[in-house]
N, C-alpha and C positions, 0 to 999 in steps of 0.2 A: 186764117191760113190752115185749113184742115188737111190732114194727111189721109189720102184715100188710096188704098192699095199700094202704099209705098211712094206715092207721088204727092208733092205739095200742090194744093189747089188754091190759087190766089183769088181773092174776091176783088171787086172793083167795078168800074163803070166802063161802058162801051166807048170806043174811040171817039164817036161822034156825039156823045152825050154832052149837052151844053154845060152841065154841072161839073164835069170832070176837071180836076186840077191839072194844069198843063205845064207849069214851070215852077222852079223853086221859089221864084218871087211870089207867085200865086199862093204857094204853100205857106210862105211866111205870113202873108196877109191873112190866110185862113187861121193859122195858129194864133195870130194876134186877135182875131175875132172870137175864137172859141176858148182860148186860154190854155187848154190842156189837150194833148192829142198823142196817144200811143202810136207807135210805128205800124204794128200789125193788128189785124182783126183779133178780137178778144171775147166775143160773145155779147158785147154791148153794141147794139145796132148803130152804125155810122161813126162810132167812136174810135177811129183809127185813120192813119194816112191811107192804109190799104183800101179802105172803103171808098176812097174818093179819087183814085188814080186808075190808069189803064193797067189791067192785071198782067199783060204780056210785056210790059216795059221793064219789069224788075230784072236786075242783074244782066242787063244788056251792055252796061258800061257807057251808055250814051248820056252825057251830062244834061242834054236837053229833054230827056224823057225818063230816065231811070231814077225812081225814088230812092234807091239804095245809094246812088251818087249824090242825090239832093241832100241826104242827111249830112254828108261831108261838107257840102257847100254851106248849109245853114249853120252847122256847128262852127265852121270857120268864120262866118260872117259876124257872129256874136249877137245877132238880132233875136235869137231865141235860145233857150237852154236845151241841150240834148244830152240824154243819159238814161240810165236804167232807173226810171222813176215810178213805173207802174207795175206793181206786183212782180218786181225784179226784172222787168222787161223794158225795152227801150222806148223812148218817145220824147216829145217836145213839150216845153212849157214856155209861154210867152214871157217876155221881160216884165210886163206889167204884173203878171200873176205870180212870178217866181217868189217874191218876198212873202206872199201869203202861204205858198207851199212850204217855203223854208221854215216859217214860224210854226206851222203845224207839225211838220216832220221832225224838226229839231226840238219841238216842245219848248221853244223859247231859249234854248241853250246855244251859246257859242261852243265850239268843240272843246276848247280847254276847260270850260266850266262843266261840260258833260263828263269829261275825263276826271276832273277833280272830285266829282260826285260819284265816281266809280260806275258810271253808266256807259262808258266806252272801254274797249279792250286795249291792251298794250299794242296789239298788232295794228289797230286803227291809228293809234297815236304815232307809231313809227311812220306811217304813211303821211299823216297830216303834218308832222314836223318837217317833212321835206319841203312843203310849200311855204314855210316861213322864209326860206332863202330863194326859192325858185318860183317863178310865175306859172310855168308849165313844164311838164315832163312827159316823155314817151312812157307808155305803159311798162315797157321792159326796163326803163330806168327806175321807175317807181318800185317795181318788183325787186330789182337788184339792190338799190340803195336802202330799201326798208328791210332788207335781210330775209326775203322770201326765197324759196327754192331749195335745192338739194342741201340737206344738213341744216336748214334754217327754219324760218316760220312757214306754216302751212296755210293752205286755202286762200291764196292771194285773190282769186276771182271772187270768192264769197265776201271777203273783207272789203274789196273795192266796190262791190255792188252794194253792200250795206251803207257805205259812205255816200254813194249816189242816192240811194233810197232816203237817206236822212237829209239830203240837200247840202252836203258839205263838199262834194266833188262833182264835176261834170266833164263831158267831152268838149275840149276846146277845138279839136281838129283831128284829122286822120292824115298822116304823112308817111311817105316812104323813107326808109333809111337812106343815108348818104355815105358813100365810101370816103374814108378819110383822105386817101391819096389824091383823089381828083374831084370829089364833091358830087359825083354822079349818083343819081337816085337808083335804088334797086329794091326788088321785092314788093310785097303787098303793102298798101297803106296800113299804118299802125295807129291805134288810138293815142291821142295826146290829151292828158288830163290837166285840169286847173281847178281852182276854187271859184265859186261865183263872186267872191269878194275881189279876186284879182281881175275878173272880167268886168264887173260893173261897179265895184266900189263897196266898201263896208256899209256906208250909210244907206245906200239903196237896198242892198240885200237884206239888211236887218230892219228895214223901215216898218215892218208889221209886228215887231217884237212887243210893242205895247198892247197888242190885241191878245186876248185869251186864245191859246192854240185850238181849243174846241170850237170857238167861233170861227177861226180860220178854216177849220175842216167844214163847218156848215156852209160857209161862203163858197168854198170850192165845190161842194155838192150842189148848191143852188146854181152856180154858174154852169156846171156840166149838164145837169138835168134840164136846165133851161135851153141850152144849145142843142141837146140831143134828146128830145122828148120821147122818142121811140125806143130809146135804150132802157133796158131793165135796170132799175135803180140799185138792186142788190149787186149786179155785176159791176156797176160803176163804183159802188162802195168798196167792193173787193179790190178794184184797181187803185183806189186812192188810199186805202188804209195802209 
């Protein structure tokens, strides 16, 4: 998605291209096939949702065509993980490959063990502690309850992104707020966060912990370079590190 003269220029495929992904269901199947897929183009040829959809369907609001809406549908379905996993940018990881990703990015640590070894910040712990009692929370609830904001902790966006990059948090949904008096929705959809363990269960998410994290990284690289042979390996490595 390069910026040319102040305009975002979307990459993608022609409307009548038979290889174009046409529905969120097709996109889920493709994610299951390739394992890992950033949302936007990133310099690695073919390695994004953007590379495989119609470029003029973005931000139209049409659930049948708009990949921006599809990300909400897929996150809500629980059939793939969605979050800021790739160089601090958004994308998808298949359910099959998420445990391998989690093992590599977590370096084999559950969050509490990471914190006990002084490898995680107090700000991160304040967020993660919320999910001991809650399965999912709006982003504004996480921010408020963890003590971020005016007069409190700083850099909420950076800390929540770190936790996604480490595989501890993901987007469960995007929902509009509801008025308390009548339950009517209002405003723009807001990110809802959860942990992978709440979504798929602890045993599944940690099933690759017995593997050396470096081997998990090698397996991820082998998978992506095999699926996207035209992509520059250095760029893929940057996205996965």
